[in-house]
C-alpha positions as CSV (number, residue, x, y, z in Angstrom):
1,M,5.5,-133.7,-85.0
2,S,7.8,-135.8,-82.6
3,L,8.0,-135.1,-78.9
4,D,11.4,-135.5,-77.1
5,E,12.1,-137.5,-73.9
6,N,12.1,-134.4,-71.8
7,T,8.7,-133.0,-73.2
8,C,7.1,-136.2,-72.6
9,T,8.1,-136.5,-69.0
10,C,7.3,-132.6,-68.3
11,V,4.0,-133.2,-69.6
12,C,3.3,-136.6,-67.7
13,C,4.5,-135.1,-64.5
14,F,2.4,-132.2,-65.0
15,I,-1.0,-134.4,-65.5
16,V,0.1,-136.4,-62.5
17,L,0.4,-133.1,-60.4
18,V,-3.3,-131.9,-61.5
19,I,-4.4,-135.0,-60.8
20,A,-2.9,-135.4,-57.4
21,G,-4.2,-131.7,-56.9
22,F,-7.8,-132.7,-57.6
23,Y,-7.5,-135.6,-55.3
24,L,-6.4,-133.5,-52.4
25,V,-9.0,-130.6,-53.1
26,W,-11.6,-133.6,-53.3
27,S,-10.3,-135.5,-50.1
28,N,-10.3,-132.2,-48.1
29,Y,-13.4,-130.2,-49.3
30,G,-15.6,-132.8,-51.2
31,S,-17.3,-132.1,-54.3
32,I,-18.3,-128.6,-53.3
33,P,-15.4,-126.8,-54.9
34,F,-15.8,-128.8,-58.4
35,V,-19.6,-128.3,-58.2
36,I,-18.7,-124.1,-58.0
37,G,-16.0,-124.4,-60.5
38,G,-18.2,-126.4,-63.0
39,V,-20.9,-123.8,-62.1
40,L,-18.3,-120.7,-63.1
41,I,-16.8,-122.3,-66.1
42,A,-20.7,-122.8,-67.3
43,G,-21.5,-119.5,-66.5
44,I,-18.5,-117.8,-68.4
45,G,-19.6,-119.9,-71.2
46,V,-23.0,-118.7,-71.2
47,L,-21.8,-115.2,-70.9
48,L,-19.2,-115.7,-74.1
49,L,-22.1,-117.3,-76.1
50,R,-24.8,-114.5,-75.3
51,N,-21.9,-111.8,-76.3
52,S,-21.0,-113.7,-79.3
53,R,-24.7,-113.7,-80.6
54,S,-25.0,-110.0,-79.6
55,V,-21.7,-109.2,-81.7
56,K,-23.2,-111.1,-84.7
57,Q,-26.6,-109.1,-84.3
58,T,-24.6,-106.1,-84.4
59,Q,-22.7,-106.9,-87.5
60,Q,-25.9,-107.8,-89.2
61,Q,-27.8,-104.6,-88.2
62,K,-24.7,-102.9,-89.6
63,E,-24.6,-104.6,-92.7
64,S,-28.0,-104.3,-93.5
65,S,-28.1,-100.7,-92.4
66,K,-25.4,-100.2,-94.9
67,T,-27.5,-102.1,-97.7
68,I,-30.4,-99.8,-96.7
69,E,-28.2,-96.8,-97.1
70,V,-27.0,-98.0,-100.6
71,I,-30.7,-98.5,-101.8
72,N,-31.8,-95.1,-100.7
73,R,-28.8,-93.4,-102.2
74,R,-29.7,-95.2,-105.7
75,I,-33.2,-94.3,-105.3
76,S,-32.5,-90.6,-104.8
77,E,-30.2,-90.5,-107.7
78,E,-33.0,-92.0,-109.8
79,K,-35.6,-89.7,-108.4
80,Y,-33.0,-86.7,-109.3
81,E,-32.4,-88.2,-112.6
82,R,-36.2,-88.2,-113.6
83,E,-36.4,-84.6,-112.4
84,Q,-33.6,-83.5,-114.4
85,R,-35.2,-85.3,-117.6
86,A,-38.7,-83.8,-116.7
87,K,-36.7,-80.1,-117.1
88,G,-35.5,-81.2,-120.3
89,L,-31.9,-81.6,-119.2
90,E,-29.3,-84.4,-120.6
91,K,-27.4,-86.4,-118.6
92,Y,-23.3,-86.0,-119.5
93,V,-20.5,-87.8,-118.1
94,N,-17.5,-86.4,-119.0
95,K,-14.0,-88.1,-119.8
96,S,-13.1,-87.5,-116.0
97,G,-16.1,-89.5,-114.9
98,N,-18.1,-86.3,-113.6
99,T,-21.8,-86.3,-114.1
100,L,-23.0,-83.0,-115.7
101,W,-26.7,-82.0,-116.2
102,G,-27.6,-79.6,-119.1
103,T,-29.4,-78.5,-122.1
104,P,-28.8,-80.7,-125.3
105,E,-26.6,-77.8,-126.7
106,Q,-24.5,-77.7,-123.7
107,V,-24.0,-81.5,-123.5
108,A,-23.1,-81.2,-127.3
109,E,-20.6,-78.4,-126.2
110,W,-19.1,-80.3,-123.4
111,A,-18.6,-83.5,-126.0
112,R,-17.0,-81.2,-128.3
113,M,-14.8,-79.7,-125.7
114,D,-13.9,-83.1,-124.3
115,K,-13.0,-84.4,-128.0
116,A,-10.9,-81.1,-128.7
117,S,-8.9,-81.8,-125.5
118,V,-8.2,-85.2,-126.3
119,E,-6.9,-83.8,-130.2
120,V,-5.0,-81.1,-128.5
121,V,-2.8,-83.9,-126.8
122,I,-2.6,-85.8,-130.0
123,K,-1.5,-82.9,-131.8
124,K,1.6,-82.1,-128.9
125,E,2.8,-85.9,-129.9
126,I,6.3,-86.0,-131.4
127,V,7.0,-88.8,-133.8
128,K,10.4,-90.1,-134.1
129,I,12.4,-91.5,-137.1
130,R,15.1,-93.7,-137.0
131,C,17.8,-92.7,-139.4
132,Q,18.7,-95.3,-142.4
133,Y,22.3,-94.2,-142.3
134,C,23.3,-94.1,-138.5
135,G,20.3,-95.7,-136.6
136,K,19.7,-93.0,-134.1
137,L,16.1,-91.6,-133.4
138,Y,15.5,-87.8,-134.3
139,N,12.3,-85.7,-134.6
140,E,10.1,-86.1,-137.7
141,P,9.9,-82.1,-138.6
142,L,13.6,-82.4,-139.3
143,D,14.9,-82.8,-142.9
144,S,17.9,-84.4,-141.9
145,C,19.4,-86.2,-138.9
146,P,21.3,-84.0,-136.4
147,N,23.8,-86.7,-135.6
148,C,25.4,-87.9,-139.1
149,G,23.5,-85.1,-141.4
150,G,21.8,-87.8,-143.4
151,S,18.5,-86.9,-144.9
152,G,15.8,-89.6,-144.9
């Protein structure tokens, strides 16, 4: 970064004015304004440091409470799972990711229904065939190409 001549002149003039101002304050009032200013700056620094520590502690408390909440939720889930298994129920997660609890017969039925719904989608799939004469695509159930009439 290069500074042009005008910028350097302005910065130098500012520094000279600040030094002259400090000299005038010191010559008229002695060192008391500087001591008061120093104490004020130190006090503000202490307040800022204290505030940053309290903010940090608050963030740590929030993070630890979130961690504790996750652990408690997992413990309650495990307890619920043990209770359901003690009743003779089985856990089933369907294709949508939902968790269901039911008897072994219910779980088998749910699995069959999930599998059947997948098969229905596959059965609805339409296969396209490329005509060997004109190169256009047409539906597999058709006996001939609807574009050129050629039979594949």
